[in-house]
C-alpha positions in Angstrom: 217.4 217.0 105.4 218.8 216.9 101.8 219.8 220.2 100.2 219.6 221.7 96.7 222.7 223.7 95.8 223.0 225.8 92.7 226.3 226.0 90.7 226.9 229.7 90.4 228.6 229.5 87.0 226.3 227.4 84.9 223.1 227.5 87.0 223.0 223.7 87.5 221.2 222.5 90.7 222.8 219.6 92.6 220.9 217.5 95.2 223.0 216.7 98.3 221.1 213.6 99.4 222.7 212.6 102.7 220.0 210.2 103.6 220.7 208.0 100.6 224.1 207.3 101.9 222.3 205.0 104.4 220.8 202.7 101.7 221.5 199.0 102.1 224.5 197.9 100.0 224.6 194.2 100.9 222.1 192.8 98.3 222.8 189.4 97.0 223.8 189.0 93.4 221.0 189.9 91.0 219.0 186.9 90.0 219.7 184.9 93.1 216.9 183.3 95.1 218.0 185.4 98.1 217.2 188.6 96.4 213.8 187.3 95.3 213.0 186.2 98.8 213.9 189.5 100.3 212.5 191.7 97.6 210.3 194.5 99.2 208.4 194.9 95.9 207.0 191.3 95.7 203.5 190.5 96.8 203.3 189.6 100.5 206.1 192.1 101.3 203.9 195.2 101.2 204.9 196.1 104.8 208.5 196.5 103.6 207.6 199.7 101.6 206.0 202.9 102.6 202.2 203.0 102.2 201.0 203.1 98.6 199.8 206.3 97.1 198.3 204.7 93.9 197.3 201.1 93.2 195.4 199.1 90.5 194.0 195.6 90.5 193.1 195.0 94.1 189.5 194.0 94.6 187.1 196.6 95.8 186.9 196.6 99.6 190.2 194.7 100.0 192.6 196.3 102.6 195.2 198.7 101.4 198.9 197.7 101.4 198.1 194.0 101.0 198.4 191.5 98.2 196.1 191.3 95.1 197.4 194.4 93.3 198.6 194.6 89.6 200.6 197.9 90.0 201.6 199.9 93.1 203.1 203.3 93.5 204.9 204.0 96.8 207.2 206.7 98.2 210.9 205.7 97.8 212.1 204.4 101.1 215.4 206.2 100.6 214.4 209.4 98.8 216.6 211.9 97.1 214.3 214.6 98.3 211.9 214.9 101.2 208.2 215.8 100.8 207.9 217.4 104.3 209.0 220.9 105.0 209.5 224.3 103.4 211.9 225.2 100.6 213.5 228.0 102.7 215.4 229.5 99.8 218.5 231.3 101.0 222.0 232.4 100.2 225.3 231.5 101.8 227.6 234.3 100.7 227.6 234.2 96.9 226.0 230.7 96.9 222.3 229.8 96.6 220.7 226.8 98.3 217.3 225.6 99.5 216.0 222.6 101.5 215.8 219.4 99.5 212.0 219.4 99.2 210.4 217.2 96.6 208.7 213.8 96.0 210.4 210.6 95.1 208.2 207.7 94.2 208.6 204.2 92.9 206.2 202.7 90.3 206.2 198.9 90.9 205.2 197.8 87.4 203.7 194.4 88.3 203.7 191.7 91.0 206.0 189.2 89.1 209.5 189.5 90.2 211.2 188.6 86.9 208.8 190.1 84.4 210.6 192.8 82.5 208.9 195.9 81.1 209.3 194.6 77.5 207.5 191.4 78.5 204.4 193.2 79.8 201.2 193.0 77.8 200.4 196.3 76.1 197.4 196.8 78.4 199.7 196.4 81.4 202.3 198.8 80.1 199.5 201.2 79.3 198.6 201.1 83.0 202.2 201.9 83.9 202.1 205.0 81.7 198.7 205.9 83.0 200.1 205.6 86.6 202.8 208.1 85.6 200.1 210.5 84.4 197.9 210.0 87.5 200.8 210.8 89.8 201.8 213.9 87.8 198.3 215.2 88.0 198.2 214.7 91.7 201.6 216.1 92.5 201.3 219.2 90.4 198.7 220.3 93.0 201.6 220.9 95.3 202.7 224.5 94.5 206.3 223.8 95.7 206.9 221.6 92.7 207.9 222.9 89.3 209.0 219.8 87.4 208.4 216.0 87.5 211.0 213.7 85.9 209.8 210.2 85.1 212.5 207.6 84.5 213.5 204.0 84.6 216.9 202.4 85.4 217.0 198.8 84.1 219.9 196.8 85.3 222.7 197.5 87.8 225.0 199.2 85.2 222.1 201.7 84.5 221.7 202.5 88.2 219.0 200.0 89.4 219.6 198.7 93.0 216.7 196.2 93.0 215.9 193.8 90.2 212.1 193.7 90.6 210.8 195.8 87.6 210.1 199.4 88.6 210.2 202.9 87.4 210.6 206.2 89.4 209.5 209.8 89.5 211.1 212.7 91.2 209.1 216.0 91.7 211.5 219.0 91.9 211.1 222.6 93.0 213.2 223.7 90.0 213.3 222.8 86.3 216.4 220.7 85.5 218.9 222.6 83.4 219.0 219.9 80.7 215.2 220.2 80.2 215.4 224.0 80.3 218.1 223.9 77.5 215.7 221.8 75.4 212.8 224.2 76.1 215.0 227.2 75.2 216.3 225.6 72.0 212.8 224.6 70.9 211.6 228.2 71.6 214.4 229.6 69.5 213.4 227.4 66.6 209.8 228.3 67.0 210.5 232.0 67.1 212.5 231.8 63.9 210.3 229.4 61.9 207.0 229.4 63.7 207.1 225.6 63.9 207.8 223.1 66.6 211.2 221.6 66.2 210.0 218.2 67.4 207.2 218.2 64.9 209.8 219.1 62.2 212.0 216.1 63.3 209.0 213.7 63.2 208.2 214.9 59.7 211.8 214.6 58.4 212.5 211.2 60.0 209.3 209.8 58.5 210.3 211.2 55.1 214.0 210.3 55.3 213.5 206.9 57.0 217.3 206.2 57.4 217.0 206.7 61.2 213.4 205.5 61.6 213.0 202.4 63.7 209.2 202.0 64.1 206.0 204.0 63.9 202.3 203.4 64.6 199.3 205.7 64.2 200.4 208.0 67.0 204.1 207.7 67.7 207.4 207.6 65.8 210.5 205.8 67.1 213.9 206.9 65.6 217.6 207.3 66.4 218.2 211.0 66.9 220.5 212.8 64.5 223.2 213.4 67.2 222.9 210.6 69.7 225.0 210.8 72.9 225.5 207.1 73.1 225.2 203.9 70.9 221.6 203.0 70.1 220.0 206.0 71.8 216.4 206.0 70.6 213.6 208.5 70.9 209.8 208.0 71.0 207.9 211.1 69.9 204.2 211.7 69.5 203.1 212.5 66.0 200.5 215.0 67.3 201.9 218.1 69.0 201.5 218.0 72.8 203.8 219.7 75.2 202.5 218.0 78.4 202.7 214.2 78.9 200.0 214.4 81.6 197.6 215.8 79.0 197.6 212.6 76.9 194.4 210.5 76.9 194.6 206.9 77.8 194.0 205.8 74.2 197.1 207.5 73.0 199.1 206.2 76.0 198.1 202.8 74.7 199.8 203.6 71.4 202.8 204.9 73.3 202.9 201.6 75.2 203.0 199.7 71.9 205.9 201.9 70.6 207.8 201.7 73.9 207.4 197.9 74.1 208.5 197.4 70.5 211.5 199.6 71.2 212.6 197.7 74.3 212.1 194.3 72.6 214.2 195.4 69.6 217.0 196.7 71.7 216.9 193.4 73.7 217.0 191.3 70.5 219.7 193.4 68.9 222.0 193.9 71.9 221.4 190.9 74.2 219.1 192.5 76.7 221.3 195.5 77.7 220.9 197.6 80.8 219.2 200.9 79.9 217.7 204.1 81.1 214.6 205.9 79.8 213.4 209.3 80.7 210.3 211.3 79.9 210.8 214.9 79.2 207.7 217.0 79.5 206.7 220.7 79.9 207.2 222.1 83.4 204.2 221.9 85.7 203.8 225.6 86.1 204.1 226.5 82.4 201.1 226.7 80.1 200.9 224.3 77.1 203.1 225.7 74.4 203.4 225.3 70.6 207.2 225.2 70.8 207.9 222.3 73.1 206.9 218.6 72.6 207.1 215.9 75.2 209.0 212.7 74.3 210.8 209.6 75.7 214.5 209.1 75.4 215.8 205.5 75.7 219.5 205.1 76.3 221.2 201.6 76.5 224.0 201.7 79.1 226.7 200.5 76.7 229.5 203.1 77.3 231.0 204.9 80.2 231.4 208.6 80.7 235.1 209.3 81.2 237.4 212.3 81.5 236.9 213.9 78.1 233.1 213.8 78.4 233.1 215.2 82.0 235.6 217.9 81.0 234.2 219.0 77.7 230.5 218.1 77.7 231.0 216.3 74.4 229.8 212.7 74.0 231.8 210.2 72.0 229.5 207.7 70.2 231.1 205.0 68.0 227.8 203.9 66.3 226.3 206.2 63.7 222.5 206.6 64.2 221.8 205.4 60.7 223.6 202.1 61.4 221.9 201.7 64.7 218.4 202.3 63.3 219.0 199.9 60.4 220.1 197.2 62.9 217.1 197.7 65.0 214.7 197.6 62.0 216.0 194.2 61.1 215.2 192.5 64.4 211.8 191.5 65.6 209.9 193.8 68.0 
């Protein structure tokens, strides 16, 4: 059973995921025929994954966990957290811990092994985002869960262990400290100015335009003022909404357009780099709030975290966001 352990100094929770130490590590080199042939996410290999919890595209009446799908969501075979059991919060002397209870799921974005997210049609990428929403709405019924993190690791340097395009979600019994810091900072801004800080950022970036990369009717894409790494890019709704799962499918379609454009521009500008993206949303148990605003953070994996960063919490970024945004504006999306 995995454990969640709380750092007593800064309050950060750490997952001790002993089961993940048993993951296979003998994959062939990415891109080889052997990997494609053994890929558990490809059609015809549905028996190599746990049973699907969400699916699209399969004809009505066709058997579950078989071919014919366009998108599948399955439990991670090597989860960071286990869905079975009780939290059993307890102390060990001065230390706090609980059982590693949560949900860890994989969103298999399509049946084609080599089709990257940026290559999906907007309608298909909209279905991926809608699958995120559907799983959040289902999992928030479990009262053990307080937060769901949606994320994608693209490429081995960004943490992907299988090359078939997929995203992931992890439902947690606590709110991650990084998200809580955002929520607290946004609340301080709102208490002082009675405005959402993310709405203020959207307004300023649209006006200033030096860090603006792209916008459509519903979303703004820009390089943040203080990026942690080169070409970090945010996608933020123009309309205030604290909860990702509250977005209607129509606006998720505009989000898909903004995300697809962002990924295509990063690929054109940087030679298809590995990257991570995360969706930060309001915690499941919190009411919608005027102070916090859901958003997507896209971070190409271009630099490594070293001693100074680990020791200080500072990030060293050699590329000013204004230069990164200008570069991205010049390439085709």
